[in-house]
Every structure is written in C-alpha cells, then in structure tokens.
C-alpha positions as CSV (number, residue, x, y, z in Angstrom):
1,X,63.6,142.0,74.0
2,X,66.5,142.8,76.3
3,X,67.2,146.4,77.0
4,X,70.5,147.7,75.8
5,X,72.9,148.2,78.7
6,X,73.4,151.8,79.8
7,X,77.0,153.0,79.1
8,X,77.8,156.1,81.2
9,X,77.7,158.8,78.6
10,X,74.9,161.1,79.8
11,X,75.6,164.8,79.6
12,X,74.1,165.4,83.0
13,X,77.0,163.6,84.7
14,X,79.7,166.1,83.5
15,X,81.3,166.0,86.9
16,X,81.9,162.3,86.5
17,X,83.2,162.7,83.0
18,X,85.9,165.0,84.4
19,X,86.7,162.7,87.2
20,X,86.7,159.4,85.4
21,X,87.2,160.4,81.8
22,X,84.0,158.8,80.5
23,X,83.1,159.8,76.9
24,X,80.2,159.0,74.7
25,X,82.2,157.3,72.0
26,X,84.8,155.3,73.7
27,X,86.1,153.9,77.0
28,X,87.0,156.1,80.0
29,X,90.5,157.4,80.3
30,X,92.0,157.5,83.8
31,X,95.3,158.9,84.9
32,X,96.7,157.1,87.9
33,X,96.5,159.2,91.1
34,X,98.5,158.0,94.1
35,X,96.7,159.8,96.9
36,X,93.2,161.0,97.7
37,X,92.3,164.7,97.4
38,X,92.4,166.6,100.7
39,X,88.6,166.5,101.0
40,X,88.8,162.8,101.8
41,X,89.8,161.4,105.2
42,X,92.9,159.1,104.8
43,X,92.4,155.4,105.4
44,X,95.1,153.2,106.8
45,X,94.4,149.4,106.7
46,X,97.4,148.7,109.0
47,X,96.0,151.1,111.6
48,X,92.5,149.7,111.4
49,X,91.7,146.9,113.9
50,X,90.7,143.6,112.4
51,X,87.3,142.3,113.6
52,X,85.7,138.8,113.3
53,X,82.3,137.2,112.7
54,X,81.6,133.5,112.9
55,X,79.9,132.5,109.6
56,X,79.1,129.1,108.2
57,X,81.6,127.3,110.5
58,X,84.5,129.6,110.0
59,X,85.7,132.9,111.5
60,X,85.8,135.7,108.9
61,X,88.1,138.6,109.4
62,X,86.8,142.0,108.4
63,X,87.7,145.7,108.5
64,X,85.3,148.7,108.5
65,X,85.6,152.4,107.7
66,X,83.2,155.4,107.4
67,X,79.5,155.7,108.2
68,X,76.2,155.7,106.3
69,X,74.6,153.2,104.0
70,X,76.7,149.9,104.0
71,X,78.9,148.6,101.2
72,X,80.4,145.2,101.3
73,X,83.6,144.7,99.4
74,X,84.3,141.2,98.1
75,X,88.0,140.7,97.2
76,X,89.4,138.7,94.3
77,X,91.5,135.6,93.9
78,X,94.6,135.3,96.1
79,X,93.7,138.5,97.9
80,X,94.1,139.6,101.5
81,X,92.8,142.9,102.8
82,X,95.8,143.6,104.9
83,X,98.4,142.8,102.2
84,X,100.9,145.6,102.5
85,X,102.2,145.3,99.0
86,X,100.3,147.9,97.0
87,X,100.4,146.0,93.7
88,X,98.8,143.0,95.4
89,X,96.4,144.6,97.8
90,X,92.8,144.2,96.7
91,X,91.7,147.6,97.9
92,X,93.8,150.7,97.5
93,X,93.6,152.9,100.6
94,X,92.8,156.0,98.5
95,X,89.9,154.1,96.9
96,X,88.8,153.2,100.4
97,X,89.0,156.7,101.7
98,X,86.8,158.0,98.9
99,X,84.2,155.3,99.2
100,X,84.1,155.6,103.0
101,X,83.6,159.3,102.8
102,X,79.9,158.6,101.9
103,X,79.4,155.0,102.9
104,X,80.0,152.5,105.7
105,X,82.5,150.2,104.0
106,X,83.2,146.7,105.1
107,X,86.0,144.5,103.5
108,X,86.7,140.9,104.5
109,X,89.0,138.0,103.8
110,X,87.6,134.9,102.2
111,X,87.7,131.7,104.3
112,X,91.2,130.3,104.4
113,X,92.8,133.6,103.3
114,X,94.5,136.3,105.3
115,X,93.1,136.5,108.8
116,X,90.1,134.3,108.1
117,X,90.0,130.7,109.2
118,X,89.2,127.5,107.2
119,X,87.5,124.3,108.1
120,X,87.2,120.9,106.5
121,X,84.4,121.8,104.1
122,X,85.6,122.1,100.4
123,X,85.1,125.7,99.3
124,X,83.0,126.4,96.2
125,X,81.9,129.7,94.6
126,X,78.4,129.1,96.0
127,X,79.9,128.6,99.5
128,X,81.9,131.8,99.2
129,X,78.7,133.6,98.2
130,X,76.9,132.0,101.2
131,X,79.8,133.3,103.4
132,X,79.1,136.8,102.0
133,X,75.4,136.4,102.8
134,X,76.1,135.1,106.2
135,X,78.5,138.0,106.9
136,X,75.8,140.6,105.9
137,X,73.4,139.0,108.4
138,X,76.1,138.7,111.1
139,X,76.8,142.4,110.8
140,X,73.2,143.1,111.5
141,X,72.0,144.2,108.0
142,X,69.0,143.1,106.0
143,X,70.8,144.0,102.8
144,X,73.9,145.9,101.6
145,X,75.4,147.4,98.5
146,X,78.0,145.0,97.2
147,X,81.2,145.7,95.3
148,X,83.0,142.6,94.0
149,X,86.2,142.5,92.0
150,X,87.7,139.6,90.0
151,X,86.8,136.4,91.8
152,X,84.9,138.7,94.1
153,X,82.8,139.7,91.2
154,X,82.0,136.1,90.5
155,X,81.1,135.6,94.1
156,X,78.9,138.7,94.1
157,X,77.1,137.5,91.0
158,X,76.4,134.2,92.7
159,X,75.3,136.1,95.8
160,X,72.8,138.2,94.0
161,X,71.5,135.2,92.1
162,X,71.0,133.0,95.2
163,X,70.3,135.7,97.8
164,X,68.8,138.6,95.9
165,X,67.1,140.0,99.0
166,X,70.5,140.8,100.6
167,X,71.8,143.0,97.7
168,X,70.9,146.6,97.1
169,X,73.1,148.0,94.3
170,X,75.8,145.9,92.8
171,X,79.2,146.8,91.3
172,X,81.0,144.1,89.4
173,X,84.7,144.9,88.6
174,X,87.2,143.0,86.5
175,X,84.6,140.4,85.5
176,X,84.1,136.9,84.3
177,X,81.0,134.8,84.5
178,X,83.1,131.6,84.2
179,X,86.9,131.2,84.5
180,X,86.9,128.4,82.0
181,X,85.7,130.3,78.9
182,X,88.3,130.8,76.1
183,X,88.3,134.6,76.6
184,X,89.8,134.1,80.1
185,X,92.6,131.7,79.1
186,X,95.2,133.7,81.0
187,X,93.1,133.5,84.2
188,X,92.4,129.8,83.6
189,X,96.1,129.0,83.2
190,X,96.9,130.8,86.4
191,X,94.2,128.9,88.3
192,X,95.5,125.6,87.0
193,X,99.1,126.5,88.0
194,X,98.0,127.4,91.5
195,X,95.8,124.4,92.0
196,X,98.7,122.2,91.1
197,X,101.2,124.1,93.3
198,X,101.8,122.0,96.4
199,X,103.7,124.9,98.0
200,X,100.7,127.2,97.8
201,X,98.6,127.7,100.9
202,X,95.5,125.5,101.4
203,X,93.2,128.6,101.2
204,X,94.8,129.7,97.9
205,X,94.6,126.3,96.3
206,X,91.0,126.0,97.5
207,X,90.1,129.3,95.7
208,X,91.8,128.1,92.5
209,X,89.9,124.8,92.6
210,X,86.6,126.4,93.4
211,X,86.9,128.7,90.4
212,X,87.9,125.8,88.1
213,X,85.0,123.7,89.3
214,X,82.4,126.4,89.0
215,X,79.9,126.1,86.1
216,X,79.5,129.9,86.0
217,X,76.7,132.4,86.4
218,X,75.8,133.0,82.7
219,X,72.3,131.3,83.0
220,X,71.5,133.5,86.0
221,X,72.6,136.9,84.7
222,X,69.4,137.6,82.9
223,X,67.4,137.1,86.1
224,X,69.3,139.8,88.1
225,X,66.8,142.5,88.9
226,X,69.1,145.0,90.6
227,X,70.8,148.2,89.6
228,X,74.2,146.9,88.4
229,X,77.4,148.6,87.2
230,X,80.1,146.6,85.5
231,X,83.6,148.2,85.5
232,X,86.6,147.0,83.5
233,X,89.9,148.3,82.2
234,X,90.5,148.1,78.5
235,X,94.0,146.8,79.3
236,X,92.7,143.9,81.4
237,X,94.1,140.6,79.9
238,X,92.9,138.5,82.8
239,X,89.2,139.2,82.4
240,X,89.1,141.1,79.1
241,X,86.6,143.9,78.5
242,X,84.7,141.9,75.9
243,X,83.5,139.6,78.7
244,X,82.1,142.5,80.7
245,X,80.3,143.8,77.6
246,X,78.8,140.3,77.1
247,X,77.6,140.3,80.7
248,X,76.1,143.8,80.4
249,X,74.1,142.6,77.5
250,X,72.6,139.9,79.8
251,X,71.8,142.1,82.8
252,X,68.9,144.3,82.0
253,X,69.5,148.1,82.3
254,X,73.1,147.6,83.6
255,X,75.7,150.3,83.5
256,X,79.0,149.5,81.7
257,X,82.1,151.7,82.5
258,X,85.4,151.0,80.7
259,X,88.7,152.7,81.8
260,X,91.1,153.2,78.9
261,X,94.3,151.3,79.3
262,X,93.9,150.2,82.8
263,X,94.6,146.6,83.8
264,X,92.9,144.0,86.0
265,X,91.6,145.5,89.3
266,X,92.1,149.1,88.3
267,X,91.5,150.6,91.7
268,X,95.2,149.9,92.4
269,X,96.2,152.1,89.5
270,X,93.5,154.8,89.4
271,X,92.0,154.8,92.9
272,X,90.5,158.3,92.7
273,X,88.7,157.6,89.4
274,X,87.5,154.2,90.6
275,X,86.4,155.5,94.0
276,X,84.5,158.5,92.6
277,X,83.0,156.3,89.9
278,X,81.7,154.0,92.6
279,X,80.3,156.8,94.7
280,X,78.6,158.4,91.8
281,X,76.9,155.1,90.9
282,X,75.8,154.3,94.5
283,X,74.5,157.9,95.0
284,X,72.5,158.0,91.8
285,X,68.7,157.7,92.2
286,X,67.5,156.0,89.0
287,X,63.8,156.1,90.0
288,X,62.8,158.9,87.6
289,X,64.5,157.1,84.7
290,X,62.7,153.9,85.5
291,X,59.4,155.6,85.1
292,X,60.1,156.9,81.6
C-alpha cells in the first residue's frame, strides 16, 4: 500500500507556517514580497558572470551564487536565466538570494536557450535530463539537490528516474508528468502554438516539440526513492494543483505544499515564501521520522 503523501502541516514547523502560510486544513497563503529581508545578501543576475561547461555536444551556460551544499535549478519552458523581464525570468532574484544564503546555487539555460548553444541533435526530455546529469558531473559533483520548475520539473523527474544516483533531495514546482493530459490543456495548446510558430527561435520550438513528443514520467514516479517536495499554486491554470496532488500520491512519502491563489511558477510572485519554503525542506533531516 502506498504511503499517503506528507502535506506540510506539522506543528513543529511553526516558523514555516508563519513564513509560507501553510495550514493543516487548506493550501498555503502567500503575500507577494518584492525584496528579500535584510538578513539575505542581494543577488543580481546581471552582475553575475556567465560560465560555461561542455556537455553532450553543446555548451551550457550557467550562473552560481552562495556556498555550501549544491542545488541545481532547472528552468521551465521558454525560460532564460538572464531574462531581465521579471514576469518572465525563471528565478526571482530575491528567491535566489534566500536559497543561496544556505546553499551553493547553480542555474543554467537549456540547450538552444539563452546563452547555451545547440547542435543538430533533436532535443527530447530525456536528452534535457541527460544534459542536467552531465552538468552535475562537469561541475565536479557526485550528486546535487535539484529544484525543477514547470518543464524543468518534468526534466527533473526524468533525471531522478534515469540518474537517481545524481539526485539528493528533489523539489518539483509547477508540475505535470505529461503535457498531453487533459488537465494540462492550456499548456498543451501553448506548446502546439509555439511548435507551429515559424518565427520562434529554434531552441524554443525544440522545447515545445520535446514536451509534445514525451510520453511522460507517470510510470516512473512510484519508483522514485528520494525525499521529494511538490510545490504548486492553487491559481495555476497551466499545471493545475490537482496534477501535483496526483503525483504526490505516486511518490512515496513526498511532501505537497500548495500556495493559495498563486499562479504558475510562483517564485516570481512570492519569492520570500518560496525561497524560505525551499530552504526549510532542504534543511530538514527526516531520518528520525523514517525510523518511526
């Protein structure tokens, strides 16, 4: 029998309840916060040098902040780390400043996007996952914590399924296990439109086609043997919260955190809450609970 997913409602995490608005009877409520509290060192993507690693025949661009245990951020569809439009940037700078206050944070552009190059190989979700795996190794790590959002969540799911040894803890944010399911019809329509848009960049169209062609991770979710947190906003119409709840039911012992009213990729809207939620999860030692 599959264990019921853990929803973050324990009384012992009162500090997180205050920060992220988690309750025992409903989804978390988060009030958007434009800047990090003074305790966190500000992060500027524009002032951070872009670095490169050669992985699987392409050159992947990446940025890094902080020190400590590593966390790899995997961006979503149509994203570029250095996008200077806040509503489109995959990672809010306040979110990054909070996460990098405790961890060594790496963010990168997918092949064909932003500063990363592209070759003649047709991208697929498994290939994007292999790129993440290759980057972890190229950066000199045996394994990393991983945080994937939207398409990055799908990529992270595939990464942990095919390369489990490379993943420590896993955060899945704004999730779907397959872009072609009825619950994700808004996402599916967007992908179709981009795939057929001859004016879109080759990298962007490649991402759209890769998502449309992917058969999904559903059959592999039950085999994930990692500490996993799923995060979703209840206002997400692209990857609705019901999909994350389904996935949590498949991943044994997973955490499920819902933010009341927030849309797709909620770290743009509530970076403090999302950042502190991620840090709490990554900091938590669940070993005593596992022995009960």
